[in-house]
Biopython code that builds the backbone (N, CA, C, O; Angstrom):
import numpy as np
from Bio.PDB.StructureBuilder import StructureBuilder

atoms = [
    (1, "UNK", "N", (-1.601, 12.410, 13.359)),
    (1, "UNK", "CA", (-2.781, 12.909, 12.687)),
    (1, "UNK", "C", (-2.606, 12.750, 11.177)),
    (1, "UNK", "O", (-1.542, 13.032, 10.626)),
    (2, "UNK", "N", (-3.646, 12.304, 10.539)),
    (2, "UNK", "CA", (-3.621, 12.073, 9.095)),
    (2, "UNK", "C", (-4.068, 13.350, 8.385)),
    (2, "UNK", "O", (-5.143, 13.878, 8.671)),
    (3, "UNK", "N", (-3.247, 13.844, 7.461)),
    (3, "UNK", "CA", (-3.640, 15.041, 6.717)),
    (3, "UNK", "C", (-4.885, 14.778, 5.867)),
    (3, "UNK", "O", (-5.101, 13.662, 5.394)),
    (4, "UNK", "N", (-5.682, 15.800, 5.683)),
    (4, "UNK", "CA", (-6.884, 15.685, 4.860)),
    (4, "UNK", "C", (-6.494, 15.267, 3.435)),
    (4, "UNK", "O", (-5.549, 15.802, 2.856)),
    (5, "UNK", "N", (-7.232, 14.313, 2.889)),
    (5, "UNK", "CA", (-6.981, 13.855, 1.534)),
    (5, "UNK", "C", (-5.994, 12.708, 1.434)),
    (5, "UNK", "O", (-5.600, 12.318, 0.335)),
    (6, "UNK", "N", (-5.589, 12.162, 2.579)),
    (6, "UNK", "CA", (-4.623, 11.058, 2.591)),
    (6, "UNK", "C", (-5.191, 9.863, 3.352)),
    (6, "UNK", "O", (-6.044, 10.015, 4.226)),
    (7, "UNK", "N", (-4.703, 8.673, 3.005)),
    (7, "UNK", "CA", (-5.058, 7.432, 3.691)),
    (7, "UNK", "C", (-3.771, 6.842, 4.259)),
    (7, "UNK", "O", (-2.801, 6.655, 3.525)),
    (8, "UNK", "N", (-3.753, 6.546, 5.563)),
    (8, "UNK", "CA", (-2.550, 5.919, 6.114)),
    (8, "UNK", "C", (-2.500, 4.437, 5.747)),
    (8, "UNK", "O", (-3.529, 3.763, 5.702)),
    (9, "UNK", "N", (-1.309, 3.947, 5.489)),
    (9, "UNK", "CA", (-1.081, 2.530, 5.215)),
    (9, "UNK", "C", (0.193, 2.105, 5.918)),
    (9, "UNK", "O", (1.070, 2.926, 6.186)),
    (10, "UNK", "N", (0.290, 0.825, 6.214)),
    (10, "UNK", "CA", (1.505, 0.263, 6.789)),
    (10, "UNK", "C", (2.025, -0.788, 5.820)),
    (10, "UNK", "O", (1.328, -1.747, 5.487)),
    (11, "UNK", "N", (3.253, -0.593, 5.376)),
    (11, "UNK", "CA", (3.912, -1.586, 4.534)),
    (11, "UNK", "C", (4.537, -2.613, 5.463)),
    (11, "UNK", "O", (5.376, -2.267, 6.295)),
    (12, "UNK", "N", (4.138, -3.874, 5.331)),
    (12, "UNK", "CA", (4.577, -4.936, 6.221)),
    (12, "UNK", "C", (5.546, -5.840, 5.473)),
    (12, "UNK", "O", (5.188, -6.454, 4.468)),
    (13, "UNK", "N", (6.760, -5.913, 5.965)),
    (13, "UNK", "CA", (7.794, -6.715, 5.326)),
    (13, "UNK", "C", (8.836, -5.809, 4.727)),
    (13, "UNK", "O", (8.623, -4.607, 4.565)),
    (14, "UNK", "N", (9.962, -6.397, 4.401)),
    (14, "UNK", "CA", (10.979, -5.633, 3.693)),
    (14, "UNK", "C", (11.297, -6.382, 2.415)),
    (14, "UNK", "O", (10.751, -7.458, 2.169)),
    (15, "UNK", "N", (12.148, -5.838, 1.626)),
    (15, "UNK", "CA", (12.418, -6.433, 0.328)),
    (15, "UNK", "C", (13.331, -7.651, 0.401)),
    (15, "UNK", "O", (13.600, -8.276, -0.625)),
    (16, "UNK", "N", (13.817, -8.002, 1.600)),
    (16, "UNK", "CA", (14.601, -9.224, 1.791)),
    (16, "UNK", "C", (13.801, -10.286, 2.534)),
    (16, "UNK", "O", (14.367, -11.286, 2.975)),
    (17, "UNK", "N", (12.480, -10.081, 2.682)),
    (17, "UNK", "CA", (11.642, -11.077, 3.330)),
    (17, "UNK", "C", (11.541, -10.924, 4.839)),
    (17, "UNK", "O", (11.023, -11.817, 5.509)),
    (18, "UNK", "N", (12.021, -9.820, 5.391)),
    (18, "UNK", "CA", (11.946, -9.578, 6.830)),
    (18, "UNK", "C", (10.566, -9.101, 7.248)),
    (18, "UNK", "O", (9.605, -9.184, 6.482)),
    (19, "UNK", "N", (10.480, -8.598, 8.478)),
    (19, "UNK", "CA", (9.183, -8.192, 9.017)),
    (19, "UNK", "C", (9.140, -6.712, 9.391)),
    (19, "UNK", "O", (8.438, -6.337, 10.331)),
    (20, "UNK", "N", (9.857, -5.894, 8.693)),
    (20, "UNK", "CA", (9.872, -4.458, 8.959)),
    (20, "UNK", "C", (8.506, -3.850, 8.641)),
    (20, "UNK", "O", (7.835, -4.284, 7.705)),
    (21, "UNK", "N", (8.094, -2.843, 9.421)),
    (21, "UNK", "CA", (6.863, -2.113, 9.149)),
    (21, "UNK", "C", (7.205, -0.658, 8.896)),
    (21, "UNK", "O", (8.023, -0.067, 9.601)),
    (22, "UNK", "N", (6.569, -0.084, 7.878)),
    (22, "UNK", "CA", (6.808, 1.320, 7.544)),
    (22, "UNK", "C", (5.471, 1.988, 7.258)),
    (22, "UNK", "O", (4.697, 1.518, 6.424)),
    (23, "UNK", "N", (5.207, 3.087, 7.957)),
    (23, "UNK", "CA", (3.966, 3.836, 7.752)),
    (23, "UNK", "C", (4.140, 4.806, 6.594)),
    (23, "UNK", "O", (5.161, 5.485, 6.476)),
    (24, "UNK", "N", (3.121, 4.857, 5.740)),
    (24, "UNK", "CA", (3.133, 5.796, 4.626)),
    (24, "UNK", "C", (1.766, 6.472, 4.531)),
    (24, "UNK", "O", (0.792, 6.011, 5.127)),
    (25, "UNK", "N", (1.706, 7.552, 3.790)),
    (25, "UNK", "CA", (0.449, 8.239, 3.498)),
    (25, "UNK", "C", (0.254, 8.214, 1.990)),
    (25, "UNK", "O", (1.168, 8.534, 1.230)),
    (26, "UNK", "N", (-0.935, 7.835, 1.566)),
    (26, "UNK", "CA", (-1.257, 7.753, 0.144)),
    (26, "UNK", "C", (-2.415, 8.708, -0.126)),
    (26, "UNK", "O", (-3.407, 8.716, 0.603)),
    (27, "UNK", "N", (-2.283, 9.507, -1.173)),
    (27, "UNK", "CA", (-3.367, 10.424, -1.530)),
    (27, "UNK", "C", (-4.613, 9.621, -1.896)),
    (27, "UNK", "O", (-4.522, 8.597, -2.573)),
    (28, "UNK", "N", (-5.763, 10.087, -1.449)),
    (28, "UNK", "CA", (-7.028, 9.407, -1.713)),
    (28, "UNK", "C", (-7.233, 9.207, -3.213)),
    (28, "UNK", "O", (-7.749, 8.171, -3.632)),
    (29, "UNK", "N", (-6.837, 10.183, -4.022)),
    (29, "UNK", "CA", (-7.002, 10.076, -5.472)),
    (29, "UNK", "C", (-6.291, 8.850, -6.049)),
    (29, "UNK", "O", (-6.727, 8.302, -7.061)),
    (30, "UNK", "N", (-5.210, 8.424, -5.418)),
    (30, "UNK", "CA", (-4.455, 7.257, -5.902)),
    (30, "UNK", "C", (-5.271, 5.970, -5.816)),
    (30, "UNK", "O", (-5.035, 5.043, -6.591)),
    (31, "UNK", "N", (-6.217, 5.896, -4.897)),
    (31, "UNK", "CA", (-6.973, 4.662, -4.695)),
    (31, "UNK", "C", (-7.842, 4.300, -5.891)),
    (31, "UNK", "O", (-8.198, 3.134, -6.060)),
    (32, "UNK", "N", (-8.188, 5.274, -6.719)),
    (32, "UNK", "CA", (-9.012, 4.981, -7.899)),
    (32, "UNK", "C", (-8.181, 4.564, -9.111)),
    (32, "UNK", "O", (-8.737, 4.141, -10.125)),
    (33, "UNK", "N", (-6.871, 4.677, -9.017)),
    (33, "UNK", "CA", (-5.992, 4.330, -10.132)),
    (33, "UNK", "C", (-5.890, 2.808, -10.276)),
    (33, "UNK", "O", (-5.812, 2.092, -9.278)),
    (34, "UNK", "N", (-5.889, 2.320, -11.512)),
    (34, "UNK", "CA", (-5.763, 0.872, -11.738)),
    (34, "UNK", "C", (-4.500, 0.275, -11.114)),
    (34, "UNK", "O", (-4.492, -0.897, -10.736)),
    (35, "UNK", "N", (-3.446, 1.065, -11.004)),
    (35, "UNK", "CA", (-2.197, 0.535, -10.447)),
    (35, "UNK", "C", (-2.337, 0.134, -8.979)),
    (35, "UNK", "O", (-1.556, -0.675, -8.480)),
    (36, "UNK", "N", (-3.325, 0.695, -8.290)),
    (36, "UNK", "CA", (-3.515, 0.346, -6.882)),
    (36, "UNK", "C", (-4.300, -0.949, -6.707)),
    (36, "UNK", "O", (-4.301, -1.525, -5.619)),
    (37, "UNK", "N", (-4.968, -1.416, -7.763)),
    (37, "UNK", "CA", (-5.782, -2.629, -7.652)),
    (37, "UNK", "C", (-4.951, -3.829, -7.222)),
    (37, "UNK", "O", (-5.382, -4.598, -6.363)),
    (38, "UNK", "N", (-3.775, -4.003, -7.800)),
    (38, "UNK", "CA", (-2.919, -5.142, -7.442)),
    (38, "UNK", "C", (-2.451, -5.041, -5.999)),
    (38, "UNK", "O", (-2.378, -6.045, -5.291)),
    (39, "UNK", "N", (-2.137, -3.836, -5.568)),
    (39, "UNK", "CA", (-1.678, -3.622, -4.192)),
    (39, "UNK", "C", (-2.800, -3.943, -3.211)),
    (39, "UNK", "O", (-2.575, -4.627, -2.213)),
    (40, "UNK", "N", (-3.994, -3.458, -3.489)),
    (40, "UNK", "CA", (-5.126, -3.710, -2.598)),
    (40, "UNK", "C", (-5.544, -5.179, -2.625)),
    (40, "UNK", "O", (-5.958, -5.720, -1.600)),
    (41, "UNK", "N", (-5.443, -5.822, -3.768)),
    (41, "UNK", "CA", (-5.762, -7.254, -3.853)),
    (41, "UNK", "C", (-4.761, -8.084, -3.050)),
    (41, "UNK", "O", (-5.136, -9.053, -2.390)),
    (42, "UNK", "N", (-3.487, -7.695, -3.109)),
    (42, "UNK", "CA", (-2.458, -8.372, -2.311)),
    (42, "UNK", "C", (-2.795, -8.277, -0.825)),
    (42, "UNK", "O", (-2.675, -9.255, -0.087)),
    (43, "UNK", "N", (-3.217, -7.088, -0.395)),
    (43, "UNK", "CA", (-3.580, -6.882, 1.005)),
    (43, "UNK", "C", (-4.786, -7.734, 1.383)),
    (43, "UNK", "O", (-4.818, -8.316, 2.468)),
    (44, "UNK", "N", (-5.773, -7.812, 0.502)),
    (44, "UNK", "CA", (-6.966, -8.612, 0.777)),
    (44, "UNK", "C", (-6.626, -10.095, 0.880)),
    (44, "UNK", "O", (-7.148, -10.790, 1.752)),
    (45, "UNK", "N", (-5.760, -10.584, 0.001)),
    (45, "UNK", "CA", (-5.373, -11.995, 0.045)),
    (45, "UNK", "C", (-4.597, -12.329, 1.310)),
    (45, "UNK", "O", (-4.796, -13.389, 1.903)),
    (46, "UNK", "N", (-3.721, -11.434, 1.720)),
    (46, "UNK", "CA", (-2.866, -11.694, 2.888)),
    (46, "UNK", "C", (-3.608, -11.499, 4.210)),
    (46, "UNK", "O", (-3.495, -12.322, 5.119)),
    (47, "UNK", "N", (-4.370, -10.405, 4.312)),
    (47, "UNK", "CA", (-4.958, -10.017, 5.595)),
    (47, "UNK", "C", (-6.481, -10.068, 5.624)),
    (47, "UNK", "O", (-7.076, -9.912, 6.690)),
    (48, "UNK", "N", (-7.127, -10.282, 4.478)),
    (48, "UNK", "CA", (-8.583, -10.310, 4.411)),
    (48, "UNK", "C", (-9.175, -8.920, 4.244)),
    (48, "UNK", "O", (-8.476, -7.910, 4.323)),
    (49, "UNK", "N", (-10.486, -8.895, 4.011)),
    (49, "UNK", "CA", (-11.182, -7.624, 3.793)),
    (49, "UNK", "C", (-11.602, -6.964, 5.097)),
    (49, "UNK", "O", (-11.999, -5.799, 5.088)),
    (50, "UNK", "N", (-11.528, -7.657, 6.194)),
    (50, "UNK", "CA", (-11.999, -7.125, 7.469)),
    (50, "UNK", "C", (-10.931, -6.472, 8.320)),
    (50, "UNK", "O", (-11.023, -6.499, 9.547)),
    (51, "UNK", "N", (-9.924, -5.889, 7.704)),
    (51, "UNK", "CA", (-8.862, -5.239, 8.482)),
    (51, "UNK", "C", (-9.444, -4.086, 9.295)),
    (51, "UNK", "O", (-10.302, -3.342, 8.821)),
    (52, "UNK", "N", (-8.970, -3.958, 10.504)),
    (52, "UNK", "CA", (-9.365, -2.828, 11.353)),
    (52, "UNK", "C", (-8.176, -1.898, 11.482)),
    (52, "UNK", "O", (-7.026, -2.335, 11.513)),
    (53, "UNK", "N", (-8.468, -0.619, 11.555)),
    (53, "UNK", "CA", (-7.392, 0.353, 11.721)),
    (53, "UNK", "C", (-6.704, 0.647, 10.402)),
    (53, "UNK", "O", (-7.337, 0.687, 9.347)),
    (54, "UNK", "N", (-5.414, 0.850, 10.479)),
    (54, "UNK", "CA", (-4.625, 1.230, 9.312)),
    (54, "UNK", "C", (-4.531, 0.058, 8.336)),
    (54, "UNK", "O", (-4.318, -1.085, 8.739)),
    (55, "UNK", "N", (-4.693, 0.358, 7.060)),
    (55, "UNK", "CA", (-4.609, -0.655, 6.013)),
    (55, "UNK", "C", (-3.187, -1.178, 5.916)),
    (55, "UNK", "O", (-2.243, -0.405, 5.752)),
    (56, "UNK", "N", (-3.036, -2.492, 6.018)),
    (56, "UNK", "CA", (-1.716, -3.134, 5.957)),
    (56, "UNK", "C", (-1.492, -3.687, 4.555)),
    (56, "UNK", "O", (-2.363, -4.352, 3.994)),
    (57, "UNK", "N", (-0.320, -3.407, 3.995)),
    (57, "UNK", "CA", (0.054, -3.851, 2.657)),
    (57, "UNK", "C", (1.258, -4.781, 2.791)),
    (57, "UNK", "O", (2.280, -4.378, 3.346)),
    (58, "UNK", "N", (1.159, -6.030, 2.290)),
    (58, "UNK", "CA", (2.242, -7.001, 2.488)),
    (58, "UNK", "C", (3.385, -6.867, 1.480)),
    (58, "UNK", "O", (3.583, -7.741, 0.637)),
    (59, "UNK", "N", (4.121, -5.782, 1.574)),
    (59, "UNK", "CA", (5.324, -5.627, 0.751)),
    (59, "UNK", "C", (6.205, -4.533, 1.345)),
    (59, "UNK", "O", (5.745, -3.700, 2.125)),
    (60, "UNK", "N", (7.462, -4.551, 0.965)),
    (60, "UNK", "CA", (8.405, -3.545, 1.419)),
    (60, "UNK", "C", (8.252, -2.246, 0.648)),
    (60, "UNK", "O", (7.534, -2.184, -0.350)),
    (61, "UNK", "N", (8.930, -1.216, 1.117)),
    (61, "UNK", "CA", (8.836, 0.109, 0.509)),
    (61, "UNK", "C", (9.331, 0.116, -0.933)),
    (61, "UNK", "O", (8.714, 0.744, -1.793)),
    (62, "UNK", "N", (10.430, -0.570, -1.206)),
    (62, "UNK", "CA", (10.966, -0.585, -2.572)),
    (62, "UNK", "C", (9.994, -1.254, -3.538)),
    (62, "UNK", "O", (9.755, -0.753, -4.637)),
    (63, "UNK", "N", (9.443, -2.375, -3.126)),
    (63, "UNK", "CA", (8.495, -3.087, -3.989)),
    (63, "UNK", "C", (7.231, -2.260, -4.195)),
    (63, "UNK", "O", (6.709, -2.194, -5.308)),
    (64, "UNK", "N", (6.736, -1.632, -3.135)),
    (64, "UNK", "CA", (5.554, -0.780, -3.249)),
    (64, "UNK", "C", (5.809, 0.342, -4.250)),
    (64, "UNK", "O", (4.973, 0.619, -5.111)),
    (65, "UNK", "N", (6.957, 0.976, -4.131)),
    (65, "UNK", "CA", (7.308, 2.071, -5.045)),
    (65, "UNK", "C", (7.385, 1.575, -6.486)),
    (65, "UNK", "O", (6.933, 2.259, -7.404)),
    (66, "UNK", "N", (7.952, 0.398, -6.686)),
    (66, "UNK", "CA", (8.043, -0.162, -8.038)),
    (66, "UNK", "C", (6.656, -0.448, -8.608)),
    (66, "UNK", "O", (6.374, -0.116, -9.759)),
    (67, "UNK", "N", (5.793, -1.064, -7.803)),
    (67, "UNK", "CA", (4.456, -1.422, -8.273)),
    (67, "UNK", "C", (3.617, -0.194, -8.578)),
    (67, "UNK", "O", (3.008, -0.091, -9.643)),
    (68, "UNK", "N", (3.590, 0.723, -7.646)),
    (68, "UNK", "CA", (2.724, 1.889, -7.776)),
    (68, "UNK", "C", (3.351, 2.949, -8.671)),
    (68, "UNK", "O", (2.677, 3.517, -9.530)),
    (69, "UNK", "N", (4.627, 3.215, -8.475)),
    (69, "UNK", "CA", (5.288, 4.265, -9.244)),
    (69, "UNK", "C", (5.318, 3.983, -10.726)),
    (69, "UNK", "O", (4.958, 4.846, -11.526)),
    (70, "UNK", "N", (5.737, 2.799, -11.108)),
    (70, "UNK", "CA", (5.868, 2.454, -12.524)),
    (70, "UNK", "C", (4.505, 2.359, -13.202)),
    (70, "UNK", "O", (4.324, 2.886, -14.300)),
    (71, "UNK", "N", (3.551, 1.697, -12.566)),
    (71, "UNK", "CA", (2.252, 1.502, -13.190)),
    (71, "UNK", "C", (1.444, 2.784, -13.234)),
    (71, "UNK", "O", (0.789, 3.056, -14.241)),
    (72, "UNK", "N", (1.469, 3.579, -12.176)),
    (72, "UNK", "CA", (0.683, 4.812, -12.157)),
    (72, "UNK", "C", (1.282, 5.864, -13.082)),
    (72, "UNK", "O", (0.554, 6.704, -13.611)),
    (73, "UNK", "N", (2.572, 5.832, -13.282)),
    (73, "UNK", "CA", (3.200, 6.787, -14.195)),
    (73, "UNK", "C", (2.741, 6.532, -15.624)),
    (73, "UNK", "O", (2.719, 7.446, -16.448)),
    (74, "UNK", "N", (2.375, 5.286, -15.916)),
    (74, "UNK", "CA", (1.957, 4.926, -17.270)),
    (74, "UNK", "C", (0.492, 5.264, -17.532)),
    (74, "UNK", "O", (0.069, 5.258, -18.688)),
    (75, "UNK", "N", (-0.292, 5.558, -16.502)),
    (75, "UNK", "CA", (-1.718, 5.849, -16.702)),
    (75, "UNK", "C", (-1.964, 7.311, -16.857)),
    (75, "UNK", "O", (-3.108, 7.729, -17.033)),
]
sb = StructureBuilder()
sb.init_structure("model")
sb.init_model(0)
sb.init_chain("A")
sb.init_seg("    ")
for serial, (resi, resn, name, xyz) in enumerate(atoms, 1):
    if name == "N":
        sb.init_residue(resn, " ", resi, " ")
    sb.init_atom(name, np.array(xyz, "f"), 0.0, 1.0, " ", f" {name:<3s}", serial, name[0])
structure = sb.get_structure()
């Protein structure tokens, strides 16, 4: 069950180029932050805009944390 105010996502891949999948929860408020634009664009390029179900993001957990953590901390 997804907690209220969160969006489930699946990180596809690992930081060594493997195919690991990791489920995460992202606060809805984060989706409006400019730092998420690159992450969502990456997902659109890899999987298209017509994804069904959980949003898939083509990167590992470490890379996701670097992209979102560093950029969102600066805003």
